[in-house]
Backbone as CSV, one residue per row, in Angstrom:
resi,resn,N_x,N_y,N_z,CA_x,CA_y,CA_z,C_x,C_y,C_z
1,MET,-84.831,39.441,230.885,-86.169,39.982,230.967,-86.381,41.002,229.947
2,THR,-87.616,41.092,229.170,-88.025,41.858,228.136,-88.749,43.032,228.667
3,ASP,-88.515,44.026,228.018,-88.859,45.520,228.250,-90.712,45.193,228.304
4,PRO,-91.248,46.157,229.301,-92.603,46.118,229.192,-93.172,46.686,228.158
5,GLU,-94.477,46.341,227.696,-95.335,46.734,226.625,-95.620,48.227,226.985
6,PRO,-95.918,49.094,225.894,-96.243,50.380,226.050,-97.413,50.531,227.247
7,TRP,-98.332,49.621,226.957,-99.510,49.743,227.730,-99.453,49.171,229.364
8,GLN,-98.100,48.787,229.424,-97.588,48.529,230.866,-96.757,49.588,231.694
9,TRP,-96.518,50.547,230.783,-95.657,51.550,231.054,-96.146,52.268,232.325
10,PRO,-95.511,52.735,233.545,-95.848,53.564,234.630,-96.097,54.733,233.906
11,GLU,-96.900,55.616,234.557,-97.103,57.295,234.139,-95.662,57.808,234.055
12,GLU,-94.823,57.613,235.075,-93.521,58.301,234.700,-92.707,58.104,233.598
13,THR,-93.006,56.888,232.777,-92.153,56.550,231.657,-93.054,57.240,230.405
14,TRP,-94.262,57.361,230.390,-94.961,57.890,229.301,-95.050,59.468,229.309
15,ARG,-94.732,59.997,230.564,-94.813,61.426,230.616,-93.357,61.797,230.189
16,ARG,-92.324,61.109,230.606,-91.007,61.536,230.232,-90.750,61.212,228.875
17,THR,-91.464,60.200,228.083,-91.318,60.101,226.773,-91.885,61.278,226.048
18,VAL,-93.084,61.621,226.356,-93.795,62.821,225.714,-92.951,64.160,225.945
19,ASP,-92.420,64.313,227.174,-91.992,65.596,227.518,-90.341,65.877,227.088
20,GLN,-89.947,65.068,226.352,-88.578,65.150,225.976,-88.427,66.559,225.094
21,VAL,-89.273,66.476,223.981,-89.373,67.909,223.186,-90.710,68.124,223.036
22,ARG,-90.992,69.440,223.452,-92.452,69.777,223.186,-92.335,71.221,222.634
23,ALA,-93.720,71.396,222.171,-93.975,72.924,221.897,-94.128,73.765,223.082
24,GLY,-93.678,74.797,223.188,-93.731,75.705,224.271,-94.720,76.902,223.749
25,ARG,-94.302,78.184,224.267,-95.171,79.337,223.854,-95.175,79.539,222.267
26,THR,-96.243,79.914,221.943,-96.529,80.336,220.320,-95.676,81.621,219.968
27,LEU,-95.131,81.964,218.832,-94.467,82.970,218.650,-95.193,83.553,217.335
28,ARG,-96.346,84.131,217.359,-96.794,84.616,216.314,-96.890,86.060,216.762
29,PRO,-96.245,86.992,215.788,-96.356,88.403,216.023,-97.851,88.901,215.422
30,ALA,-98.383,90.124,216.205,-99.523,90.579,215.837,-99.642,91.008,214.270
31,THR,-98.570,91.398,213.626,-98.306,91.738,212.370,-97.019,91.540,211.820
32,TRP,-96.535,91.161,210.797,-95.146,90.982,210.293,-94.437,92.154,209.598
33,PRO,-93.412,92.228,209.272,-92.544,93.353,209.041,-93.355,94.228,207.916
34,GLY,-93.381,95.583,207.972,-93.993,96.381,207.069,-95.584,96.492,207.172
35,GLY,-95.983,95.784,208.273,-97.485,95.748,208.393,-98.096,94.579,207.770
36,LYS,-97.228,93.858,207.031,-97.698,92.579,206.214,-98.466,91.496,206.913
37,LYS,-99.641,91.037,206.642,-100.464,89.924,207.408,-99.975,88.763,207.511
38,VAL,-99.079,88.221,206.677,-98.759,86.683,206.403,-97.438,86.696,206.305
39,ALA,-96.689,85.690,206.786,-95.075,85.375,206.554,-95.154,84.238,205.693
40,VAL,-94.286,84.534,204.475,-94.152,83.245,203.649,-92.842,82.771,203.592
41,ALA,-92.480,81.542,204.024,-91.210,80.937,204.051,-90.909,79.706,203.092
42,LEU,-90.481,79.950,201.980,-90.132,78.696,201.200,-89.043,78.214,201.229
43,SER,-88.861,77.017,201.215,-87.573,76.237,201.550,-87.533,74.993,200.437
44,PHE,-86.142,74.767,200.215,-85.711,73.790,199.095,-84.848,72.777,199.769
45,ASP,-85.154,71.567,199.918,-84.211,70.689,200.351,-83.220,69.973,199.258
46,SER,-81.911,70.385,199.401,-81.114,69.976,197.930,-80.519,68.888,198.415
47,ASP,-81.413,67.770,198.387,-80.836,66.444,198.586,-79.932,65.973,197.538
48,HIS,-80.217,66.118,196.485,-79.524,65.776,195.297,-79.137,64.139,195.530
49,GLU,-77.833,63.814,195.497,-77.541,62.386,195.302,-77.681,61.685,196.593
50,THR,-77.774,62.497,197.631,-77.682,61.941,198.925,-78.964,60.984,199.268
51,ASN,-79.893,61.232,198.422,-81.196,60.376,198.436,-80.732,58.928,198.363
52,GLU,-79.708,58.586,197.503,-79.429,57.312,197.160,-78.184,56.762,198.192
53,LEU,-77.406,57.856,198.510,-76.212,57.532,199.322,-76.476,57.170,200.672
54,ARG,-77.634,57.817,201.271,-77.869,57.877,202.589,-78.200,56.389,203.174
55,ASP,-78.401,55.394,202.477,-78.720,54.031,202.867,-77.619,53.214,202.097
56,GLY,-76.585,53.709,201.711,-75.437,53.003,201.198,-75.820,52.325,199.863
57,GLY,-76.798,53.112,199.006,-77.123,52.677,197.785,-76.138,53.213,196.607
58,ARG,-75.931,52.327,195.595,-74.988,52.832,194.782,-75.705,52.674,193.282
59,SER,-77.069,52.791,193.288,-77.892,52.872,191.830,-77.361,54.174,191.039
60,ILE,-76.861,53.944,189.980,-76.368,55.101,189.266,-77.535,55.710,188.558
61,GLY,-78.746,55.035,188.438,-80.039,55.618,188.031,-80.645,56.552,189.175
62,ARG,-80.590,56.136,190.221,-81.186,57.096,191.375,-80.124,58.119,191.388
63,MET,-78.939,58.052,191.403,-78.195,59.266,191.741,-78.240,60.131,190.461
64,SER,-78.441,59.718,189.161,-78.690,60.733,188.182,-80.054,61.499,188.421
65,TRP,-80.953,60.854,189.003,-82.203,61.575,189.473,-81.757,62.767,190.285
66,GLY,-81.009,62.233,191.364,-80.667,63.461,192.206,-79.889,64.378,191.387
67,GLN,-78.877,64.009,190.429,-78.325,65.320,189.694,-79.159,66.033,189.019
68,TYR,-80.309,65.640,188.576,-81.325,66.247,188.138,-81.705,67.564,188.749
69,GLY,-81.638,67.500,190.242,-81.921,68.524,190.969,-81.171,69.507,190.904
70,THR,-79.736,69.358,190.815,-78.710,70.425,190.592,-78.570,71.014,189.160
71,ARG,-78.879,70.098,188.142,-78.547,70.514,186.784,-79.994,71.223,186.151
72,LYS,-81.162,70.717,186.529,-82.211,71.455,186.105,-83.313,72.104,187.268
73,GLY,-83.363,71.518,188.286,-84.058,71.946,189.241,-83.779,73.231,189.846
74,ILE,-82.503,73.255,190.322,-81.934,74.494,191.121,-82.031,75.663,189.955
75,PRO,-81.755,75.638,188.829,-81.835,76.946,187.842,-83.394,77.420,187.748
76,ARG,-84.206,76.394,187.683,-85.479,76.768,187.456,-86.122,77.246,188.722
77,ILE,-85.878,76.893,189.979,-86.270,77.573,190.996,-85.683,78.878,191.110
78,LYS,-84.389,78.934,190.958,-83.785,80.279,191.138,-84.236,81.197,190.180
79,ALA,-84.739,80.610,188.923,-85.269,81.705,187.830,-86.515,82.131,188.508
80,ALA,-87.479,81.296,189.156,-88.972,81.715,189.714,-88.507,82.769,190.733
81,LEU,-87.592,82.374,191.786,-87.374,83.454,192.882,-86.609,84.750,192.178
82,ASP,-85.910,84.656,191.269,-85.190,85.853,190.877,-86.519,86.799,190.376
83,LYS,-87.324,86.248,189.474,-88.420,86.992,188.702,-89.133,87.712,189.810
84,ALA,-89.702,87.006,190.934,-90.351,87.564,191.972,-89.495,88.636,192.941
85,GLY,-88.040,88.454,192.725,-87.451,89.128,193.686,-87.368,88.804,195.128
86,ILE,-87.469,87.603,195.333,-87.718,86.964,196.744,-86.511,86.135,197.275
87,LYS,-86.164,85.989,198.360,-85.320,85.222,198.997,-85.730,83.967,199.722
88,ALA,-85.168,82.797,199.654,-85.730,81.337,200.205,-84.503,80.713,200.782
89,THR,-84.954,79.653,201.819,-83.870,78.839,202.402,-83.775,77.579,201.567
90,PHE,-82.398,77.214,201.561,-81.908,75.934,200.901,-81.413,75.135,202.029
91,PHE,-81.958,73.997,202.361,-81.298,73.113,203.309,-80.574,71.990,202.618
92,VAL,-79.133,71.981,203.008,-78.434,71.430,202.231,-77.406,70.337,203.108
93,PRO,-77.606,68.855,202.626,-76.468,67.856,203.424,-75.280,68.317,203.023
94,ALA,-74.153,68.116,203.877,-72.916,68.413,203.718,-72.221,67.721,202.642
95,VAL,-72.629,66.587,202.257,-72.142,65.787,200.997,-72.617,66.681,199.685
96,THR,-73.977,66.890,199.703,-74.329,67.899,198.754,-73.757,68.934,198.423
97,ALA,-73.172,69.670,199.359,-72.368,71.017,199.482,-71.104,70.515,198.899
98,LEU,-70.288,69.501,199.609,-69.188,68.934,198.794,-69.192,68.612,197.251
99,LEU,-70.109,68.144,197.014,-70.370,67.521,195.432,-70.581,68.819,194.547
100,HIS,-71.295,69.771,195.182,-71.751,70.893,194.353,-71.573,72.129,195.104
101,PRO,-70.350,72.620,195.335,-70.017,73.752,196.334,-70.377,75.042,195.381
102,ASP,-70.051,75.204,194.156,-70.420,76.370,193.399,-71.851,76.734,193.537
103,GLU,-72.715,75.629,193.502,-74.225,75.972,193.739,-74.371,76.620,194.890
104,GLN,-73.892,76.236,196.070,-74.091,76.771,197.316,-73.483,78.225,197.788
105,ARG,-72.219,78.369,196.993,-71.798,79.615,196.951,-72.613,80.615,196.092
106,MET,-72.896,80.346,195.038,-73.823,81.329,194.154,-75.257,81.485,194.889
107,LEU,-75.833,80.675,195.614,-77.158,80.844,196.375,-76.856,81.682,197.440
108,ALA,-75.639,81.549,198.244,-75.609,82.322,199.397,-75.127,83.652,199.041
109,ALA,-74.353,83.904,197.833,-73.933,85.158,197.387,-75.177,85.944,196.915
110,GLU,-76.366,85.398,196.478,-77.208,86.247,196.000,-78.275,86.434,197.153
111,GLY,-78.027,86.072,198.382,-78.990,86.468,199.688,-79.892,85.385,200.031
112,HIS,-79.835,84.141,199.338,-80.422,82.777,200.056,-79.833,82.477,201.122
113,GLU,-80.641,81.692,201.942,-80.192,81.176,203.197,-79.723,79.767,202.865
114,ILE,-78.605,79.175,203.537,-78.112,77.882,203.534,-78.288,77.192,204.914
115,GLY,-79.297,76.085,204.910,-79.255,75.755,206.160,-78.926,74.251,206.528
116,ILE,-78.721,73.816,207.635,-78.043,72.395,208.075,-79.042,71.344,207.515
117,HIS,-78.668,70.228,206.988,-79.752,69.212,206.779,-78.854,67.852,206.600
118,GLY,-78.003,67.777,207.807,-77.453,66.629,207.998,-76.129,66.521,207.204
119,TRP,-75.491,65.224,207.295,-74.106,65.035,206.652,-74.583,64.417,205.234
120,ILE,-75.059,63.255,205.268,-75.441,62.693,203.889,-76.891,62.010,204.072
121,HIS,-77.656,62.976,204.474,-79.158,62.713,204.758,-79.511,61.417,205.611
122,GLU,-78.666,61.361,206.587,-78.523,60.255,207.470,-80.093,60.230,208.338
123,LEU,-80.350,59.187,209.142,-81.405,59.165,210.001,-80.813,59.571,211.306
124,ASN,-81.311,60.500,211.820,-80.775,60.759,213.235,-81.103,59.800,214.184
125,SER,-82.345,59.361,214.128,-82.844,58.284,215.289,-82.105,57.134,215.394
126,VAL,-81.126,56.888,214.646,-80.609,55.596,214.477,-79.118,55.777,215.090
127,LEU,-78.519,56.974,215.429,-77.343,57.182,215.751,-77.147,57.510,217.247
128,PRO,-76.281,57.094,217.852,-75.810,57.269,219.141,-75.484,58.830,219.308
129,TYR,-75.511,59.458,220.455,-75.476,61.115,220.640,-74.132,61.282,219.926
130,GLU,-73.009,60.802,220.319,-71.834,61.006,219.895,-71.503,61.276,218.234
131,ALA,-72.176,60.220,217.639,-72.178,60.142,216.182,-72.909,61.136,215.662
132,GLU,-74.180,61.512,216.061,-74.933,62.400,215.622,-74.326,63.851,215.746
133,ARG,-73.964,63.999,216.976,-73.146,65.388,217.271,-72.045,65.578,216.437
134,ASP,-71.357,64.544,216.207,-70.045,64.848,215.408,-70.528,65.014,213.857
135,LEU,-71.617,64.426,213.216,-72.056,64.664,211.973,-72.525,66.011,211.847
136,MET,-73.171,66.400,212.835,-73.950,67.937,212.724,-72.855,68.934,212.883
137,PHE,-71.936,68.784,213.684,-71.012,69.908,213.725,-70.118,69.829,212.536
138,ARG,-69.790,68.754,212.138,-68.873,68.584,210.854,-69.723,69.218,209.568
139,SER,-71.046,68.921,209.706,-72.058,69.390,208.583,-72.129,71.187,208.628
140,THR,-72.135,71.569,209.805,-72.060,73.032,209.943,-70.718,73.704,209.633
141,ASP,-69.710,72.966,209.888,-68.474,73.538,209.409,-68.356,73.417,208.032
142,THR,-68.691,72.566,207.575,-68.524,72.501,206.012,-69.067,73.431,205.276
143,LEU,-70.570,73.699,205.803,-71.361,74.661,204.960,-70.815,76.031,205.284
144,GLU,-70.139,76.251,206.404,-69.658,77.615,206.574,-68.416,77.761,205.681
145,ARG,-67.500,76.682,205.708,-66.298,76.769,204.913,-66.613,76.877,203.397
146,ILE,-67.580,76.514,202.782,-68.086,76.520,201.467,-68.560,77.954,201.276
147,THR,-69.416,78.271,202.127,-70.412,79.634,201.657,-69.932,80.685,202.370
148,GLY,-69.067,80.607,203.493,-68.445,81.615,204.031,-69.748,82.347,205.202
149,VAL,-70.480,81.597,205.318,-71.758,82.025,206.302,-71.943,80.872,207.229
150,ARG,-71.825,81.033,208.636,-72.108,79.991,209.411,-73.742,79.805,209.479
151,PRO,-74.259,78.507,209.393,-75.850,78.415,209.380,-76.354,78.574,210.714
152,VAL,-77.565,79.005,210.772,-78.205,79.297,212.047,-79.440,78.356,212.271
153,GLY,-79.662,77.441,211.293,-80.960,76.862,211.468,-80.710,75.430,210.872
154,LEU,-81.528,74.179,211.577,-81.487,72.924,210.985,-82.662,72.420,210.561
155,ARG,-82.695,71.660,209.632,-83.921,70.976,209.070,-83.363,69.094,209.191
156,THR,-83.740,68.609,210.109,-83.157,67.292,210.220,-83.500,66.480,208.917
157,PRO,-82.686,65.568,208.416,-83.078,64.787,207.178,-84.282,63.926,207.445
158,SER,-85.205,64.040,206.549,-86.448,63.384,206.780,-87.328,63.920,207.946
159,TRP,-87.015,64.919,208.524,-87.552,65.387,209.578,-87.531,64.211,210.775
160,ASP,-86.426,63.655,210.810,-86.327,62.683,211.898,-85.333,63.158,213.097
161,PHE,-86.204,63.151,214.166,-85.479,63.882,215.164,-85.333,62.968,216.576
162,SER,-84.003,62.674,216.813,-83.646,61.972,217.871,-84.042,62.670,219.150
163,PRO,-84.009,61.686,220.089,-83.923,62.260,221.620,-82.575,63.219,221.935
164,SER,-81.517,63.210,221.180,-80.382,63.985,221.470,-80.395,65.297,220.526
165,THR,-81.314,65.331,219.270,-81.045,66.398,218.483,-81.254,67.775,219.036
166,LEU,-82.245,67.936,219.861,-82.512,69.320,220.365,-81.229,69.705,221.548
167,ARG,-80.617,68.770,221.936,-79.432,69.101,222.984,-78.230,69.374,221.986
168,ILE,-78.106,68.586,220.796,-77.234,69.124,219.813,-77.267,70.479,219.365
169,GLU,-78.626,70.790,218.852,-78.712,72.171,218.528,-78.525,73.215,219.333
170,ARG,-78.762,73.019,220.687,-78.355,73.905,221.829,-76.676,74.011,221.927
171,GLU,-76.317,72.976,221.822,-74.583,73.035,221.675,-74.059,73.840,220.564
172,LEU,-74.741,73.764,219.226,-74.511,74.637,218.339,-74.838,76.018,218.269
173,GLY,-75.740,76.164,219.122,-76.188,77.653,219.125,-77.007,77.994,218.380
174,LEU,-77.823,77.107,217.793,-78.822,77.447,216.565,-79.920,78.560,217.187
175,LEU,-80.158,79.284,216.053,-81.434,80.234,216.296,-82.876,79.447,216.133
176,TYR,-82.947,78.418,215.124,-84.195,77.684,214.856,-84.012,76.311,214.383
177,ASP,-85.069,75.662,214.549,-85.076,74.376,213.845,-86.454,74.338,212.956
178,SER,-86.412,73.226,212.007,-87.600,73.336,211.033,-87.657,71.812,210.888
179,SER,-88.067,70.979,211.681,-87.993,69.522,211.559,-89.556,69.126,212.259
180,LEU,-90.131,69.796,213.077,-91.292,69.199,213.759,-92.651,69.963,213.367
181,MET,-93.896,69.327,214.044,-95.058,69.448,213.679,-96.237,69.865,214.336
182,ALA,-95.793,70.477,215.387,-96.734,70.709,216.747,-97.683,72.006,216.739
183,ASP,-97.616,72.551,215.457,-98.380,73.960,215.083,-98.227,74.316,213.708
184,ASP,-98.903,75.462,213.294,-98.884,75.980,212.068,-97.997,77.107,212.202
185,ASP,-98.019,77.740,213.298,-96.972,78.886,213.459,-95.812,78.509,214.255
186,CYS,-94.636,79.580,214.192,-93.550,79.508,215.101,-94.109,79.289,216.620
187,TYR,-93.204,78.363,217.169,-93.173,78.364,218.744,-91.687,77.978,219.213
188,GLU,-91.713,78.268,220.367,-90.511,77.865,221.353,-90.481,76.546,221.783
189,LEU,-89.227,75.888,221.268,-89.168,74.569,221.736,-88.677,74.233,223.282
190,LEU,-89.584,73.220,223.964,-89.104,72.781,225.347,-88.384,71.594,225.283
191,GLU,-87.411,71.550,226.147,-86.617,70.436,226.426,-86.869,69.882,227.952
192,ALA,-87.633,68.603,228.241,-87.839,68.414,229.432,-88.775,69.297,230.367
193,GLY,-89.681,70.089,229.410,-90.360,71.066,229.946,-89.739,72.710,230.391
194,GLU,-88.450,72.752,229.922,-87.781,73.964,230.192,-87.545,74.523,228.709
195,PRO,-88.078,76.219,228.530,-87.668,76.499,227.414,-86.337,76.712,227.034
196,THR,-86.101,76.562,225.729,-84.782,76.374,225.133,-84.394,77.888,224.505
197,GLY,-85.239,78.715,223.936,-84.984,79.851,223.213,-84.679,79.366,221.818
198,ILE,-84.925,78.209,221.260,-84.840,77.789,219.846,-86.053,78.078,219.205
199,VAL,-86.224,78.521,218.228,-87.666,78.647,217.448,-87.835,77.662,216.811
200,GLU,-89.032,77.102,216.768,-89.661,75.959,215.778,-90.231,76.555,214.498
201,LEU,-89.827,76.396,213.290,-90.493,76.787,212.275,-91.177,75.387,211.838
202,PRO,-92.570,75.135,212.057,-93.030,73.944,211.902,-93.213,73.452,210.476
203,VAL,-93.002,72.280,210.098,-93.181,71.606,208.713,-94.502,70.630,208.739
204,GLU,-94.912,70.069,207.712,-95.938,69.229,207.846,-95.855,68.608,206.284
205,TRP,-96.158,67.227,206.254,-96.141,66.329,205.209,-97.082,67.028,203.800
206,ILE,-98.152,67.634,204.613,-99.284,68.003,203.350,-98.616,69.313,202.677
207,ARG,-97.438,70.062,203.148,-96.900,71.129,202.669,-95.562,70.919,202.162
208,ASP,-95.300,69.519,201.722,-94.055,69.033,200.973,-94.377,68.430,199.621
209,ASP,-93.659,68.797,198.720,-94.067,68.336,197.493,-93.627,66.725,197.275
210,ALA,-92.786,66.257,198.060,-92.294,64.820,197.967,-93.327,63.847,198.143
211,VAL,-93.977,63.942,199.219,-95.050,63.094,199.423,-96.244,63.009,198.139
212,TYR,-96.270,63.828,197.305,-97.143,63.705,196.258,-96.721,63.202,194.909
213,PHE,-95.493,63.247,194.850,-94.732,62.914,193.402,-93.555,61.995,193.581
214,ASN,-93.139,61.467,194.933,-91.932,60.610,194.911,-92.283,59.395,194.584
215,MET,-91.246,58.547,194.151,-91.616,56.955,193.943,-90.345,56.327,193.845
216,HIS,-90.340,55.161,194.193,-89.102,54.144,194.039,-89.503,52.909,193.309
217,ARG,-88.814,52.848,192.314,-89.132,51.794,191.332,-89.235,50.372,191.913
218,PHE,-88.427,50.135,192.966,-88.304,48.750,193.203,-88.946,48.598,194.811
219,SER,-89.807,49.303,194.990,-90.649,49.258,196.282,-91.956,49.649,195.947
220,GLY,-92.885,49.547,197.181,-94.331,49.939,196.950,-94.440,51.550,196.943
221,LEU,-93.322,52.259,197.054,-93.315,53.663,197.282,-93.784,54.215,195.670
222,ARG,-94.981,54.559,195.265,-95.328,54.978,194.038,-96.556,55.685,194.112
223,PRO,-96.448,56.992,195.015,-97.570,57.847,194.881,-97.454,58.746,193.643
224,TYR,-98.642,59.344,193.185,-98.658,60.364,192.214,-100.105,61.093,192.518
225,THR,-99.941,62.344,192.341,-101.138,63.273,192.803,-100.719,64.277,191.437
226,ALA,-101.889,64.699,190.600,-101.793,65.619,189.572,-101.325,66.917,190.193
227,PRO,-100.424,67.465,189.404,-99.782,68.778,189.599,-101.080,69.991,190.115
228,ASP,-102.261,69.951,189.480,-103.349,70.739,189.774,-103.719,70.614,191.087
229,THR,-103.885,69.423,191.581,-104.369,69.168,192.931,-103.094,69.552,194.006
230,VAL,-102.097,69.266,193.708,-100.935,69.800,194.633,-101.046,71.392,194.657
231,PHE,-101.111,71.908,193.686,-101.341,73.400,193.762,-102.429,73.764,194.698
232,ASP,-103.659,73.149,194.332,-104.670,73.511,195.316,-104.579,73.303,196.616
233,VAL,-103.905,72.333,197.036,-103.420,71.802,198.534,-102.748,72.925,198.989
234,PHE,-101.452,73.508,198.234,-100.687,74.547,198.696,-101.305,75.809,198.714
235,ARG,-102.256,76.332,197.703,-102.922,77.503,197.829,-103.883,77.416,198.826
236,ARG,-104.727,76.501,199.139,-105.491,76.392,200.447,-104.749,76.669,201.681
237,GLU,-103.702,75.758,201.700,-102.904,76.022,203.072,-102.361,77.770,203.358
238,PHE,-102.014,78.173,202.020,-101.745,79.565,202.305,-102.626,80.545,202.298
239,ASP,-103.929,80.465,201.946,-105.143,81.104,201.903,-105.520,81.256,203.397
240,ARG,-105.516,79.865,204.175,-105.827,79.873,205.585,-104.947,80.777,206.409
241,ALA,-103.571,80.328,205.962,-102.518,81.143,206.950,-102.535,82.531,206.825
242,HIS,-102.977,83.024,205.532,-103.221,84.463,205.246,-104.393,85.046,206.100
243,GLU,-105.451,84.207,206.122,-106.685,84.633,206.834,-106.614,84.616,208.428
244,GLU,-105.581,83.832,208.801,-105.173,83.798,210.385,-104.133,84.853,210.800
245,GLY,-103.544,85.176,209.597,-102.452,86.447,209.888,-101.128,85.504,210.472
246,GLY,-100.856,84.376,210.133,-99.757,83.585,210.412,-98.600,83.159,209.550
247,LEU,-98.030,81.928,209.467,-97.146,81.668,208.898,-97.301,80.357,207.888
248,PHE,-96.893,80.695,206.634,-97.014,79.821,205.306,-95.639,79.148,205.231
249,LEU,-95.462,78.007,205.447,-94.042,77.506,205.219,-94.124,76.208,204.230
250,LEU,-93.455,76.285,202.941,-93.573,75.176,202.110,-92.094,74.531,201.883
251,THR,-92.217,73.069,202.081,-91.110,72.395,201.552,-90.959,71.764,200.297
252,MET,-89.928,72.179,199.604,-89.862,71.459,198.231,-88.619,70.989,197.985
253,HIS,-88.239,70.170,196.829,-87.031,69.556,196.384,-86.801,69.690,195.122
254,PRO,-85.573,70.176,194.739,-85.128,70.479,193.408,-85.447,69.362,192.237
255,HIS,-84.970,67.981,192.789,-85.384,66.932,192.208,-86.894,66.614,191.893
256,VAL,-87.901,67.173,192.645,-89.243,66.873,192.664,-89.990,67.988,191.825
257,ILE,-89.762,69.182,192.424,-90.503,70.158,192.096,-90.081,70.872,190.576
258,GLY,-88.819,70.599,190.311,-88.033,71.132,189.478,-88.289,70.796,187.770
259,TYR,-89.359,69.860,187.637,-89.738,69.381,186.308,-90.606,70.378,185.598
260,ARG,-90.431,69.967,184.282,-91.229,71.143,183.424,-92.868,71.048,183.609
261,SER,-93.220,70.029,184.082,-94.838,70.087,184.414,-95.023,70.200,185.876
262,ARG,-93.949,70.598,186.635,-94.326,70.863,188.109,-93.810,72.248,188.502
263,ILE,-92.979,72.676,187.750,-92.168,74.071,188.298,-93.384,75.101,188.199
264,TRP,-94.368,74.916,187.325,-95.476,76.174,187.359,-96.195,76.198,188.635
265,ILE,-96.310,74.986,189.571,-96.856,75.052,190.850,-96.224,76.306,191.706
266,LEU,-94.849,76.229,191.635,-94.115,77.156,192.554,-94.446,78.618,192.017
267,GLU,-94.252,78.670,190.437,-94.404,80.076,189.794,-95.601,80.686,190.210
268,ARG,-96.702,79.751,189.831,-98.249,80.311,190.109,-98.530,80.621,191.644
269,LEU,-98.062,79.804,192.368,-98.189,80.011,193.950,-97.707,81.389,194.425
270,ILE,-96.523,81.631,193.760,-95.936,82.972,194.018,-96.578,84.169,193.594
271,GLU,-97.171,83.857,192.273,-98.052,84.961,192.053,-99.244,85.204,192.733
272,HIS,-99.913,83.958,192.978,-101.157,84.006,193.964,-101.063,84.763,195.379
273,ILE,-99.743,84.360,196.170,-99.248,85.055,197.212,-99.065,86.499,197.191
274,ARG,-98.465,87.070,196.045,-98.016,88.291,195.770,-99.144,89.077,195.387
275,ALA,-100.261,88.532,194.773,-101.414,89.165,194.310,-102.276,89.883,195.823
276,THR,-102.097,89.155,196.854,-102.724,89.586,198.130,-102.308,90.933,198.565
277,GLY,-101.027,91.077,198.335,-100.206,92.562,198.787,-99.992,92.779,200.054
278,ASP,-100.236,91.708,200.637,-99.635,91.839,202.010,-99.120,90.511,202.808
279,ALA,-97.896,90.029,201.827,-97.519,88.803,202.277,-95.926,89.062,202.383
280,TRP,-95.227,88.848,203.453,-93.720,88.992,203.619,-93.361,87.847,203.288
281,PHE,-92.414,87.912,202.174,-91.342,86.790,201.976,-90.069,86.892,202.570
282,ALA,-89.787,85.738,203.178,-88.355,85.820,204.032,-87.696,84.636,204.051
283,THR,-86.537,84.443,204.546,-85.927,83.314,204.799,-86.209,82.686,206.060
284,HIS,-85.906,81.368,206.254,-86.172,81.044,207.716,-85.694,81.489,209.009
285,ALA,-84.415,82.025,208.514,-83.748,82.792,209.754,-84.366,84.166,209.964
286,GLU,-84.703,84.679,209.097,-85.427,86.171,209.256,-86.636,85.922,209.952
287,VAL,-87.483,84.914,209.469,-88.762,84.593,210.153,-88.691,84.297,211.615
288,ALA,-87.593,83.299,211.748,-87.294,82.965,213.235,-86.975,84.192,214.099
289,ARG,-86.103,84.856,213.642,-85.712,86.391,214.439,-86.921,87.090,214.617
290,TYR,-87.608,87.610,213.659,-88.858,88.372,213.646,-89.917,87.832,214.806
291,ALA,-90.327,86.552,214.622,-91.116,85.956,215.533,-90.524,85.971,216.919
292,ARG,-89.457,85.582,217.284,-88.749,85.499,218.323,-88.902,86.909,219.156
293,ASP,-88.498,87.875,218.478,-88.490,89.112,219.102,-89.771,89.857,219.088
294,ASN,-90.765,89.704,218.419,-92.080,90.313,218.305,-93.214,89.377,218.611
295,ALA,-93.081,88.453,219.222,-94.273,87.608,219.472,-95.376,88.335,220.360
296,ALA,-96.573,88.360,219.952,-97.553,89.068,220.518,-97.851,88.292,222.100
């Protein structure tokens, strides 16, 4: 017997499907620390070679592209952050951390946050609960062993959130997730309608550098947007977040933003944000804690 089509589902089925993981109460403080008007959370997904490894790929060319992220992207990003005196969050697959442990130790030692980003950048939604849980716990333990700090937040690889992901986050005792898109501002995650206490720092594809620049030589994936246009999108997203007094969260990748012709986007965006005089730059963990404890 074949499964019914979605248009044949009874109300109980589509309601249960929708209610697995939902946005709960908004967690927007009246003001941010120091009376700042807007919170700015810069994040970098250090996928490196796992972009190729995740699907069983063995392309030396694509792995070298990932290696560019650690050889050139990370140093340029770090220089931009150092110049501005701000801290950011780096979401790191465990395999990346094992390949480049000194990079993670250096970033953690300098006050940047290292967050969970899967084991080998796998797709959560194709895994059974037991496999996803094992990979997530092993990833967390690996990052803690390398950096000396146990991660408190997760960004699922490719923002791929399975029906088991939130359950596993709760078992890990995480403070926050940063994989979902139900709001611009922080919110509490609900599981089957019940509050979980986990803070969501929402992402969005339009605030992600990869969708504008990524390409795959042997597929139809060949987007390209001029850097000036990407900067304009990011700037407009920040300007409205500043106007509303909310959160501006940006996702970038060392092997994407780190090129000579693109790193200026990050540099100039930081200058633009700092020029407002009332922006609070913080790690994702800092934003999550403050939003949770000070929501209006």
